[in-house]
Each structure stands twice: as C-alpha cells, then as structure tokens.
N, C-alpha and C positions, 0 to 999 in steps of 0.2 A: 637692216635692223630686223631682227623677229620678232613676231607679234606672238606671244604665249598665251596659255591657260591662266585660268584663275581658279585656285582649286584652295580651300580652306582658308581665304582671306589672304592670299599671297599671289603674285604670279608665278608661276611653273612652266619651265622650258618643256619639260616633259622627256621622255626616254626613246621615242621612235627615230629620232634624227630626221626623219621626213619633215619638207617644207613644200610650202605651194608659193608662187607668185601672186603678190597682190599689186595691181594696176591704179595707175591715174587714167580713167577713161578717157579724159579730155587730152591726154598727150600720149597714151600708149607705155608711158614710162613705167617701169617697175619701181614701186615705192618701198617695198618690204618684201618679208618672206613670213607667212604664217605657220607655226607649227601645228602639224599634221598628228593627232593622237593615236597612239597605238590601244590595243585592247586594254593593256597593262594602264596606259595613262587614264583610259574610262574608268576602268576598276577605281583607281586613286579619287577620281573625282567621285564617283558615286558613292565610295566609302567617306568622304567626307560628309557629303550630304545624310547618308545615314547616321552618321555618327552626330550629327547637329541635331536631326530630327525629332528627339526625346526631350530635350530642353527648348526646343525651339516651340513644338506642340504644347509644352505645359507654360509658356510664356503668357501672361495675361494677356485678353485681348487689348487690354488699355496701353500696356508697353508695346505691343505690335502698333497697335494703330499710332502711338506717337512717332515710332521709327517711320512709317509708311507717309507721314504727315511732314517730317522731315527731309523725307527723299525728295517728296514733291517739292517743297521749298527748294531744294539745291536744285532739283532740275528747272524748275521754273527760270531761277538766278542764272542759270550756266546754260541753256539750252541752245545758244548760239555757238559753243564751242562744240557740240555734239552734231550741229547741225553742218558744220564746215569738215567735220571727221566724214560726215554720211555723204556729202558733196563730192570729196577729195579720193573715196573710193569707189563710191556707186555712180557719180555722175548727173545725177540729178541737181535742177538748179536749186540755189540757195533757199529761195522761199518755199520751195516743195519739199525740202528737208525740215524746214521751220514745220511745215504743217504736219509734216507725217508726225513729230515729236508730240505737239501740241494734240491732237488726235489721241496718241499713246497717252500722253498725260491724263486725259480725261479718265481711262482705266486706273489711273493712281488714284485720282479722285473718287472714283465710285469705290475703289477697294477701301477709302479712306471710311466708308461708311458699313463697312464688314461685320462690327458686332452687331447691330441691328438685323442684318440681311440672313444670320447664321443663328438667331434664336429659335429655340426648342420650343417645345407645347406642354404643357399639363393639364391632365384630368382627375380630379382629384374623387376619390370614391367611385371609381369607374365599375368596380363589384364591390361586396362589403369590404371595408378598410382595404380596399387595393386601389393603389394609385397607379397611373400609367401616364408616363413623359418620355417626349422625345429629343435626342438632340442631335446633331450633325456635328462629326470629328473630321480632323484632316486624314488624306490617304496615306501620305508619307513622301518620300522622296519621290518626286515627278521630274520627266525631260520636257524639254520643250525645242524643239528641233524646227528653225525658221530658215526662211527664202533670202535672197539678196536684194528684192526688191523694196523692203522696209527693213530695214536693220535695226531699227527703234521700234517702229511701232507694233509691227507684230510680235516681237516678243511679249511688247507691253499689254499686248491683249490678253497673255495668259500670265506672266508670273506675277503682277502687283495682287491679281486675287488670291492665284497660289500661295504666296507668301502671307497675306494679310487671314487666310483662313488657317495658317498654321503647318504649312507644308513645306520641305525644302525642294530645293531645284538645282537641275543642272541643264544650264542652257548651250545647245549645240549651234552656234549661227553658221552662216554660210561662209565657206572659206575664201569668196569673192569679195566681201567686204567686212572683215571680222573686228576692224577696231572699236564699232560704236559697241559691240557687246562689252568688251574691257575694260570701256569708260565706263559704263553703266554700272559694272560691278564695283567699280571703285569709288562710285557715287553711293552706291549702296552702303560700302564700308564706312565711309565718311560720315553718313546719315546714322551710323551705328547698329547696322544690321551683324550679330553675331557671325564669327567665321563658320563658314559651311553651309550656311542657309542658302547662297547665291553662289552659284560656282559656273564659268565659262570652260566649255570644254571645247576646241576648236578642232576641228578634222574634216574627213570626208566620210565615205561608206563605211569603213572601219569602227570608227567612233560610234556613226548613228547604228550599226549592227550590234553593238555591246551595249547602248542602252537599251535596244528593244527586247535584248534576251535576258538582262540582268534580272535577277528575282528581288534584288533590292529597289528598282523602279517600281513603282505602283500604278503610274500613269502616263501618259505621254501624248504632247499636243503638238499638231504637225500642220506646216501650210508649206504648199508646194505643186508640184504637177500631178494630174491624176495620177499617172501608173506608179508614180511613186508614193502617195497618198492610199493607195491601193497596198502596196506592197507593205508599208509601214503598220497600216492597220491590220491585214493578216497575219504578220509575222508577230506584232507584239501581242494582238488578241491571243494568239495562238501561245503564247506565253502568260496568259493570265491577267493580261492589264485593260485598263478602261483605255481607250482611245479615241478622241479628236483629229480627225484625218480630212483638213481642210485641202480640195484638189484643186482642179484648173477651172477655167470658164471662158466660155465665147458668150458676152453679154450683148445683148440686143437692144437697141433703142427705136421705138416705133414712133414715127411721126404721122399723125392723122391729117388730113385736107384741113380743119379747121384750125389747126395749130399757128402761132406765131412762128414766121419760117426762121427772122432773123434771130429770136430767142432760141430756137433747136438748132441753128446753125452754129451759133456759140456754141452750144451744149455740147453738140457733137466735136467740134472742134477741141474744146478744153477737156472733153472726156476721153476722147479718141487719143488725143498727142501729149497729154499731161504726162510728167516722168517717162517720155520716149516709149509711151503705151507699155511700159512694162509695170504693169498692176494688174492685180486679178479681177480688180474691178472697172477697168479700162472697158469703155464702149470701143467695140470692134466690129460689129456687124449694125449699120443703120438701115431699118426697114423703112421706104416710103411708101407708103399708102395714096392709090390713087395718081392724079393729074399732076400734085405738087413737086415729083420727082426731080424735073428739069431744074425748075427754080432753086428747091432745095442743093441740090448738088452745086449749081453755079454759086450760090451763097457760100458753101461750104469751102470749096475751092479759093474763092476769093479772099477769103480768111487764113486759108492755109498757107497760100504762096507769100503770106507779108510774116508768117513766122520767123524769128531768127533760131538758128540752132548755132550751140557753139558751150563755151566753158561754161559749167554752170554758175561759177564764181563772178560772172561778169555782166550778171542783167539780162542775161537771152531769155528767149522762152523755152528753149529746150535743149538737154544736154545731150550728149553721146549714151551710146549702148554700154551695158555692163563690160563686155568682151568683145575683142576682136573676132572672137568664133561667133559669137552670138550675132553681132553686126552681120556676118556674112550670111548665117544663118535665115536672118530676116531678108537680108536683098535675095537669098535664094528664092525666098516666097514671092517677092517682086515679080521674079522671072515667070514662075509657076503662073502666077496670077495672068501674066502678060500673054504667056503660050498657050493658055487655056480659052482665051477669048474676051476676059473682062477688058473692060476700057480704064487703062491708066490715064488718069485726070491732072492729077499730080506724081510725079516720081523723084520721090526723096532718094533715089542713088545719086541724082545730078546736083545734091544740095551743094551750095557753097559756105562752108560751116565758119563760123569766126573763133577760130583757134588753132592749134598746131597739126600739119598734115598727119600725125600719127595717131591724132585721136579716132576714137571709133565712130565714125561718123554717119548717121544715115538721116535724112530727113523726112520729115511727113509726108506720109503717101495716100493716094486718096484712089481707091477705084470706083466705078459705076457699073452697072447689068453685071453684077456678080451672080453667080447661081450655086445652089446649095450641094451642086457635086464638086465645087472647087475647093482646091488646098487652103487656099487663103479664107474660105470659109469654114471649111470639117476642122481646121487644124487649130490647136490656141498659138499665135504667133509670138505674143508677148513682144509687140515691137510697134511703132507708130504708123501703121498699116490700117485705114478705116474702110471696110466696104460697103457698098451701099447695094441692097436687094428692093427689086422693085415688086409689090403687090398689089393688086385690085380692092382688096376689101380687107375690114378689120379682121375678120375672122381669119383670113389667109395670114396674116400676121401673126394671131396666136398660135395658129396652128404651127407654121414654122418655128416660133418659140417653143413651142411645147414637144417638138419634133427632136430637138436639140438634146443630146446626151447630157450637156453641162445646164446647170441650175443655179447660178450663182448670184447674180443681178441682172436686172433688167429695167427698162425705164420707156415711158409714154408719154409724148408732149402732144397735148390737146386743151381747148377752153371747154370740152365736153364734159361735165362730172359726171353723167350717167355713163360714159364711155370710159372714164378711168374707174369710175367703182368698178364697173363690168370687169376690167381689165386686171383689178387687183384681184380679183375674185378668182378667175378664169386663168390665169397663166401659172405656170409650174415652174416657179423660181422662189428661192428664198428670200430676196430683197429685192423690193418694188419701189420705184422712183417715180411718182408723179410730178412732171415737170422738174424733175430733179435727176441730173444725167448720172450720177454716181452716188447710189442711196446707200452710203455705208452710215448704218445706225449710230448713235449716240451710245455711251458706255453701258448704260443703263438699260439698254435693249442688247439682245445678241445678236453676234455676226455668224452669217453660215449660209451654205447654201443648199440647194437640193440635187437629187439625183448624180451624177458621177463629180459633183463640185462635193460633196461631203461623204465620208465615211466616218460611221459612228452616230450616235441618237443625241449629242449635245453639241450647239453651236459655243463661239469663242464667247466670253465675257459676259456682263448681263447677269441674271438669275440663272441663266443655264452654266455660265461658268464658275457661278457658285456651288451650282449643284456636282458639276462635274470634280470640283478638287474638294469636296469633302462627301462624306457617305453617313447615311441615317442610322442611327442605333435609338431601338426602342427600350425602355426599361419600365417592368411589371413589378411593383412593389408593396409589399405588407408588412406592416407592423401589427404582431399579434399581442393580443391582451396576454397577462402571466398565463393564463391557463391554457394546456396543451391541447392542439387542433385533434389530436389521435391521427390513426392511420387511417389513409382511403387511398386504395388502389386504382381508383376510376379516373378518368379524363377530367380535367379541370373545368368547372360550370361555373358561368358568370350567374353570381347570386345575389 
C-alpha cells in the first residue's frame, strides 16, 4: 500500500518514484510505503496552495468559521479512528493517542474564535479630517513541518489558526507516521474546505528544502530537534520567510524537601515514561534537593517496575519506540550512562514486553547519581530514560536548569508557595509547571520554549499564533471637502 500526498483536494502519488517503509512498531512489520516527494511534487503542492489563497483570503470570516466548526464536529465524532491510525504507526498507547487529539482539538476550538482575535482598530479624526485604522491580514501560503512524536497534535498547533486567519497550508508530516495527516486532509474536505487550502506533502529532506526556499511560501512552522530547527530557521529566513522553529528539550523537574514524595513520584513516572519518553515535554532530568533523594528514587523505582510495556492497542502502560534504529540508539545511551558511572536502578533493556518479538521494545529506565557531564544528561535521548541528579539546595537546582542550553519546559514540586513563586520568576524556561509535571498550556496561551528550544520570536497557537499567521496593516485616510487643499511639498504634519 502506497501512502500518497494530498494536493489540490485529492490523493496524488507523485512523480519521484521514491518511497520509504512505514512500520508497525509493535510488530516490526512493514505496513505500507509512503511516497517521498520530489522537488517537482513540492512545487505542485505549493502551486495548489498559492492558487487557492486569493479566494480563501477573501472568503468571509463567517464562512471560514462555519467550516472550522464543521471540522471540529467531525473530528470529535471520529477521533477514535484517528487514534487507531496513530497507535498503529507511532506505537503510543491508544489512550495517549486520544489525548493528543483532544489537545489538538482545543486549538481547533480556539481558532473558531479567530474573527474576534483578528479585529483591527479605528481612530476617527486623528488629525483634522484624517482617520487611522489597523487591520490584520493573512500572510499567504504557509508550510508546516511536523515531527513523528505527535502526528496529529503538533500540526494542529498551527493549521487551525493559519486556516482561520485566511492562509493556505502545505503540511509536511514525518515520513515515519504519515497516515494521520492524510486522514486529517480528507476530514477537512468533508467539512467543506475548498480544494488547495490544506495540502499534505509526504517526504524527506528534499521536500523540506523545497518548502524552505520557495518564494511562494511566506511562513514556516517547524517542530523537531534543535540542530534541524536551527537549519530550518537559518535557511528559511535567508529566503525571506518568517519562521517559528521549535527545537529540542531537556526538561527538569525539581523536587524540594517539603514536597509530597508520593505525588512527585507519580508525576515523575507519568512525565518520564508517557509515550515511551518520545515527547518534547517529557521530564528526563529529575533534580532531587536535599536529603529526600533516596526515598524519592525508591518510590519512583517501585512504580517503574510495575509498568507494563507492550502493544499500544492492548491496554498496556507504554508502547514501543518508533523505529528499531531509534530503539537501538536509546539503548546505546543506557550503555553509556552505565559506563559513565551512573547507578542503573531500573534497566529497560531487560523488559519483558507484552507483544511480538519483532516489536521495538525498550522498557522504562531509571538512573540515579547522574552528573551533568554524562551524555544521558547532556543529550536529548527522546526515550524512556529518567535521570536523577542530586543537589543540596534550591539555588543549585535553579543554577543547574539555567545552565542548560535548552529551555522548553520545567516543573517544581513543593508545598511552599514562596518557593514556587520564586522558581517561576528565576528559572529561564518558556513553560513552567508548579506541581504540574508536563506544563503544556491551553490553546489560548502560547506553546514555546526559550534558548535552543526555539528559533524565532513567536510561539505556537494562542495570540502569538494569531500574530504569526497575520500581518498588520495601517491605513491613514482623508476624505477632503470639495475645495482643493493646494500644493504643499513639506513633510505631513499632524494638525
């Protein structure tokens, strides 16, 4: 089975003849071949978006909103279908797949309010018989380049707002789990979205590069690793585009001595091992402050060894990793951590998975006595590996976090309101959780990190998303009396 592109309102196989295998991570079996776009295919998708833009831009806000509402209703009724597609290609458990769709749907619902959010302003008689107004207009065709770990939610951070604001979209999903994007495209068509407004370009670097350099693409939204985010940002901005490129992460969770350790242990397990750690907001570094470390590690280990790893369709706690190569890479980090002297408390390499032997299995892994020079701390592993670092004071914990090159998300567990307030002020991270382990904001706030976790000025969704997908325009107008004002070559003055 070939998984095609969606261009101009229909499935398109493309011209390259190149494909890549799509696997079921729980069995290792190849379930399809995804078409990999040529530059010519990319140009066709871009041309479809460009051709659809003038009409969609001029479509009334009322009509746009009706279509987005229809999409929301269809998605809500059929999200179980989409969840099964995600689990089959990504491997995450079915409840987690449903959760990501629900969070993405929140952005769709936010986008339904776009008519209010893009209202302009008007000043009458700013100067004598001169009125000034401001409006926000769509930027044009935009590209969205999304990662494998959230094949539904991450694209939905961007395209509902982009479409509601009057832009057209070319989505380039991950070639590892491409079917969710195609399903979403067909749902848009069913909701009444005109052909060419939403296009799916399957592919690899050739497709990405075509989007980054095309003069017809006016803005690029990207989520992925920091090296690729930097590449996307530098190349796209060099070609005159506005860019929001969300990069990698190394998210810390600080546990203070006064915290409820059972609550903190539950949170560490949930945030460290959910979706097999393949989340940009996963907690991968737990910072234990003071004398609580031994008790906290014991509580985390007690919970970790009880987790069930297996086929995500069968009600287990954690599924496989996305590919065999990634599974082996993460296992290699466990080897490195052990060799560097960290204490391996729970070894995920020894997991007895509830699934077929060909699955890409790696169980939850817990390290203690990790130091900041170890690769399991410095690198974004993107797998179910939780590292515990020990410090003596709150100040040392904050210093450790702020020294990290990443600044995506962080959390603190404490019952001290003063410490929590101080933490949210002092920590150099874009999203902060207080007794919340994965502080992903609601859609009416913006998602984005600091430092090497974001390249660009504006975050995803929320009002920053509205600003990213629109441009401001100011109109100054004078309607003169019948008498002529005469010639005046001086600079206009406000009088």
